N, C-alpha and C positions, 0 to 999 in steps of 0.2 A: 504495501503500501504506499499511498506517496507522503514522504517526511508531513511535507507542507500541511499531516492530515489532527499534525502533536496542535499550533496551532488555533484550530479550526475549531478544535474541539473543544480547546478555555474560550472559546468563542460566546460559547454553548449552555458551555456552567460560568457564564456572566452573568448570561441576562439571565437565565434562574433564577440562579444566587439574587439577584435584583431584584425581580423581579415578588421574590416571596420576602425578600429582606424588612419588607414595608409592614410586613409582620407580625411582626420580632418585639411579643411580646406582648401580643394584644390577647390571648388568650381563643385565636379559632387555627388550626391546625390540619385546619381545612379547607380553609381559603389561602391558609398558606402555601401549601403542597399540591390545591389546585393551579395556584399564582404563577408555583413552580414547572410545571407538568406546562401552559398553556405558554410558560416561557424557552425551553428546552422544544420541544416543539413546533411554535415557530423560526429558534435560532435553528436548527434541526433543516430547517426546507433551503439553506445557504448554502450550508454545506457540501461539495465534493462529490459527493460517492453515496452511493445510494444502499439502505443494508435495511434488514431485517432482527426486532426488536426482537429479542430470547428472552431475556428476562428485563420485563417494564413492571404495567400498572395494574397488569392484571388480565382476566380477559376482554370481546370485545364487548362481549355487551352488559363488562363494571365497569367501563372506565374508555371514556367518549373518542381519547389522544393518549400515543405512546402506552398500550394495550398491545401483548404479548402477542410476536404474528406481527405483530401493520411493519409494514413498507416507509421507508422513510428516505429523508433525501435525494444532494438534483442531478446525479447518475446516471447512468445511463442499465447500465444491467446489477440488483445486485450481488453484488460480492462480497459484503461484507454480516458479521453478526455482532449484534448491540447490544448492551447491555447499560440497563439506564436507573437512576435511586433519583429522580434532580428535586426532592427533600430528607437527607439524608439523617430526621432527627426532626419529626413532625412536632412532637409538641415538646426539643428543647428550643424552640423555635418559634412557640407561642403561652411561653415558658419566658424563655430572655434570655439562654441558658448558653454554658459554654456545645459545641462541638456539633454544631451547626452545619452542616454540608453540602453540598446537589458533586454528584457527581458521571462522570458516562466511564462507559469506556469499551473498543471496538478492535474487533482479530477478523479476521479473512473467513470466510462463510465455510463455519465449519465445527470451526477452531472453541468456544464459549459456550456449559451444554450449558442447555434448557433445567437446569431447575427447575421443580417443584414446588410451589410454596409455603412450603413446610417446613420446622427445621431440624434446625444441622450438628450434631455435633461443633470447634468445629478448635482448635488449635494453633499458631501463629505463631511464626520469628521472625526477625530482619537476620539477614544475609550469614553475621556474622558464623550466625547459631541452623545457618540452613540441613537439613542430613541432617542432623542433630532431636530431632523430636520423633513420635511417632501414638499416632491419636489410640491405640492402643494397648502401649507402657502405664507404669502408674503413676499419675501426676508427681509423683521427690522422684522414681526415675526421671523422668521428661523436665524436670527443674533442677539436681541437679549435677542433669548434660548438658542447656542450656548454658546455665552458671557454670561448665569448666568449660567451656566454649563462651564463655566470654572474659574469662576471669575474672569470675569472683568469687566474694560469697552468697554464699548460699544466702545473707539477714540483711545481704545488695544485693540482689537480683527481684526485681519490682512483675508482677505477673496485673494483668491488666481480664476486669472482672465483670460483669453485666452481674450493674444492685439487680438480681429477679435471685426471688425464692423457692427457685429451681438449684439455684446454687449453689444453693444453704454447705451444700455435703462438701465441693470446691472450696469456698473459700475457708471453712472449716477447717479439711486437709491441707493449704496454704498458711496454715496461722500454725499450724504442729510443726510442720514443716521447721517452718520460724524464716519462709522471705516477704517479702512486703506487699500491699496488691490499696492497688490503687480502682475502685468504685462504679466506674460508669453507668447511664443508668439511661443515654439508648445515645446512637452514631454507633452501629456498628462495623460500618466499613472504618469509619474516623478509627478509635478502639486497636481497628486488623496493624494495619499503612503504618503507626506509632511506633508498631516494631520495630520499626526499619530505621527509624531516624533515631539516633542515639541521642541529639540532644531532649528526647522529650522520657523519657531514661523510663521507658517502658519499653518490660525485656522480652516478654513472651503471654501471649490474649490465646487463655482458658476461658469456653462457652460454649454454652448451647444458642442460637442464633437464627434467621432466619436465614433460610440455599440459598437467595433469590442474592441476598448481598455478600454470603459466602461463592456466590465466582464474579462477584465485582471483585472482596476483594481478595481475592487469591489471581487475580487481572494481578491487578496495581502494584503489589506479591510478586510474581513475578517478573513486572521489568522491573526491579530491587530488586531485584537475587536474592530474597527475603526467602518462609520458605512455607505452605500451607494447609494441612491433610484435617476431613471432613466426612466425613458419615452423618444422613439424612436419619432427620428420626421425629418420627410423626406422632406426637403424641395426644392423638386423637385419634380416632375412629374417623371422624368428615377426611384427615389431612392422610387418612391410613389409602380413603377410598382415595380421598382424589393422587395419590403416587400409583396408585396402582392402572385409574386411569388414563395414567402413561408413560406404563410403559412399568413401573416397577415395580419386581417381584418380590417376593422377601427375601430369599439370596441377594437378590440387584442391592435393597439397601442394607443389605449387614457390608456393605461391599467399603473400604475405604477408599474416598474418592484423594485423589494426592493431584501437586498439582496443576501439575503438568494432563490431568484429568480434568481438570475445572476451567484451562483454562493455559489447552494448548494450541502449539508453534514459537515459534520464535520473534514475532511484529506485531504482539502486545500494543494498543495504546491505551491509558489509563488519561482522566482531565477531572481536576476538581477545584471547587473557589470555594472557600470559604462564607460562610450568613455568620456568622456567629465567631466570637477570639473562637482559638480553640489550642491544642493542644502542639499540633502543627500547622494548622494554616489561619493567617491573624484575618475576622468577622469584615462584615462592609463600615466602610466610616462617609456614613451623611457630612458636607459642605457647609451645604446650604446655597447658595444662587446652581441648582442646576448639578452637582459636584455629587461626584458621588467615590468612592476606590475600593478596590476587588484586593486581592490575595488568592494566588493557585497557585500551581502545581499540576504539568504536564510531563506523562514518564511514553518512555516505548522502548520496549524490551530494545529490541534487533541492536537495536545502538548503546542499551543502557539508559543513557542519555537521563536524567532528571530538571526541569525547567523550571523555576522559582516565577513568577511571572506577578511585576504586582501594575497596574490598572488606574486609570483613571477615567473618566465615564464622563459625555457631557447626557446627560438624563430626557433634555430638554431637545437631543439632534440627533438621535440613535429617533431611527419610524418605529425600528420591536417595542424602544420602552416605554418608548411612546403611547402608542392602544396597548400593553399591559399595566403600565400605572394604575392609567387611565381607566380598564374596565375592569379594578383591582384598587379603588384610594378607596 
């Protein structure tokens, strides 16, 4: 795929972030999410590549835009798989909390797993600990393996875990082992990516979260040389039936999904823009006079290049944003 696609994708996440950023702290997570979806869909119409959404906002009868199976982009032929999360952290924006981002991943057709909308057991690390984890190992074995790879004492290792009751046993086990814990409320993708940047202080993520978000996080970590493993983990009869309807037999559900199962090949693009301040990206800053600043990251697995992009936007000179901000005022 064209290397210039990277900056095109950043423009897409910037628009989605700016569209939803006005909802910060307003208590309207549905409005914030819809604004991000509208922004991403409109911006992607200008990208000179056509692709099919494999990770999106739901099925055709559930989501009017960016639904699974939708064809988007301005290219001639469908050449890419697209995974989107226009707003990772709807509640974070609604409550004005940190770590909300807009994200998109793209790869050649057939390279991104079309994961069912169910839960997934996940474990993720950055480049220095790649190959040192396994989802079937005990928590203790994984933590000591990562600590050794990072040349850290176990008491200096930081594990990021979502603050949910389903993780109570994981939290108790990590505390028993003596590692540090950083809890997060929402923002599954951002938490996984944080393991690949030393300045975040996060070394490993252990979690049970959404499978679609797992594909997006694996795409980002593939670009950075990190590692990710997962296993689908339906937590209700409805989720189990959903998996079976998509061809996931009980045998397949038991399989370990490696980073290469989730994001195949060596030409994957990933872009993210911060909406609220987080460990990795700064949030949107509004200066008045229709001027705003965004902070984004864009990566490509083929080259290993990671770019941080700080941009200033004239909101009154961007036709897409003018329409979106009028609609979502």
